[in-house]
C-alpha positions in Angstrom: -61.5 30.2 -4.1 -60.1 26.7 -4.8 -61.9 23.8 -3.0 -58.5 21.9 -2.9 -57.1 23.5 0.3 -56.7 23.1 4.0 -56.7 26.2 6.2 -56.7 24.8 9.7 -55.5 21.5 11.2 -56.7 20.8 14.8 -55.1 18.2 17.0 -56.9 16.9 20.1 -54.7 16.8 23.1 -55.0 15.2 26.6 -53.3 18.0 28.4 -53.1 21.4 26.7 -50.4 22.7 29.0 -48.1 19.8 28.3 -48.7 20.1 24.5 -48.1 23.9 24.6 -44.8 23.3 26.4 -43.7 20.6 23.9 -44.4 22.9 20.9 -42.7 25.8 22.7 -39.6 23.6 23.1 -39.6 23.1 19.3 -39.6 26.9 18.9 -43.3 27.3 18.1 -45.0 30.5 19.3 -48.8 30.6 19.7 -50.6 33.3 17.7 -53.8 33.1 19.8 -54.6 31.3 23.0 -58.3 30.9 23.7 -58.0 28.9 26.9 -59.3 25.5 25.7 -57.6 25.9 22.3 -54.4 27.5 21.1 -53.6 28.5 17.5 -50.2 28.7 15.7 -49.8 30.5 12.4 -47.9 28.2 10.0 -47.1 29.1 6.4 -50.5 30.2 5.3 -52.3 27.7 7.5 -53.1 27.4 11.2 -52.4 24.5 13.6 -54.7 24.3 16.6 -54.3 22.3 19.8 -57.6 21.6 21.5 -58.3 19.6 24.6 -59.9 16.2 23.8 -63.1 16.7 25.8 -63.8 20.3 24.6 -63.0 19.2 21.0 -65.4 16.3 21.2 -68.1 18.6 22.6 -67.4 21.2 19.9 -67.8 18.4 17.2 -71.3 17.7 18.6 -70.3 14.3 20.1 -69.3 15.0 23.7 -69.0 11.2 24.6 -66.7 10.4 21.7 -63.4 8.7 22.4 -61.2 10.6 20.0 -58.5 8.5 18.3 -54.8 9.3 17.7 -52.0 8.4 15.4 -53.9 7.7 12.2 -52.7 10.8 10.5 -49.1 11.9 9.8 -48.1 15.5 9.8 -44.9 16.3 8.0 -42.1 18.9 7.8 -39.8 18.8 4.8 -36.3 20.2 5.1 -33.7 21.2 2.6 -31.0 18.8 3.8 -30.6 15.5 5.6 -28.7 17.4 8.3 -31.7 19.6 9.0 -33.8 16.5 9.3 -31.4 15.0 11.8 -31.4 18.3 13.8 -35.3 18.5 13.8 -35.6 14.9 14.9 -33.0 15.4 17.7 -34.8 18.6 18.9 -38.2 16.8 19.0 -36.7 14.0 21.1 -35.0 16.4 23.5 -38.3 18.2 23.8 -40.3 15.2 24.9 -41.2 13.4 21.7 -41.1 9.6 21.4 -38.9 8.4 18.6 -40.7 6.1 16.2 -38.2 5.7 13.4 -34.8 7.5 13.3 -34.2 9.3 10.1 -32.7 7.1 7.4 -32.5 6.8 3.6 -35.8 5.5 2.3 -37.1 3.5 -0.7 -38.4 6.5 -2.6 -35.0 8.2 -2.7 -35.3 10.6 0.2 -34.4 10.7 3.8 -37.0 10.6 6.6 -37.9 9.7 10.2 -40.9 9.8 12.5 -41.6 10.8 16.0 -44.8 11.2 18.1 -45.7 14.2 20.2 -46.9 13.8 23.8 -50.4 12.9 22.5 -49.0 10.4 20.0 -49.7 12.6 17.0 -47.2 11.4 14.4 -44.8 13.8 12.7 -42.5 12.9 9.8 -39.3 14.9 9.3 -38.0 14.5 5.7 -35.8 15.6 3.0 -37.1 14.9 -0.5 -34.5 15.7 -3.1 -37.2 15.8 -5.8 -39.1 18.6 -4.2 -37.6 22.1 -3.9 -38.8 24.1 -0.8 -39.7 27.7 -1.1 -37.6 30.2 0.7 -40.0 30.3 3.7 -40.0 26.5 4.0 -43.3 26.0 2.3 -43.7 23.4 -0.4 -45.2 23.8 -3.9 -45.3 20.4 -5.7 -43.9 20.3 -9.2 -46.6 19.7 -11.8 -46.5 17.2 -14.6 -45.7 20.1 -16.9 -42.5 21.0 -15.0 
């Protein structure tokens, strides 16, 4: 088993019901709902939403003030039009726009929004990276 992998990303959320409604509006369907945490199966990984208090307790630091916004999650799309549509859907679902999609210095097209808990998502089209049929990404190697 390779050590270079991530199997689960968990986001701490202030109000699990609001977060579940936001992700449902984006078209996400929970795979498991454990009450204080909900899990979504995503392309070989899992995304979890966990209430802030219960998450801090689960981490063994019940009095911790958990931060937000220091990590960016990203979704890549095959076209700029798909980026625009994903950004518009996020905003209409309750996200806060941070940067509208635009052409960027590295040759692609991207924008940013924040979910109801200020977790930052990037929506992007990278013309140098080909997406797999299921939307997952396998980076080209130096040998490619």
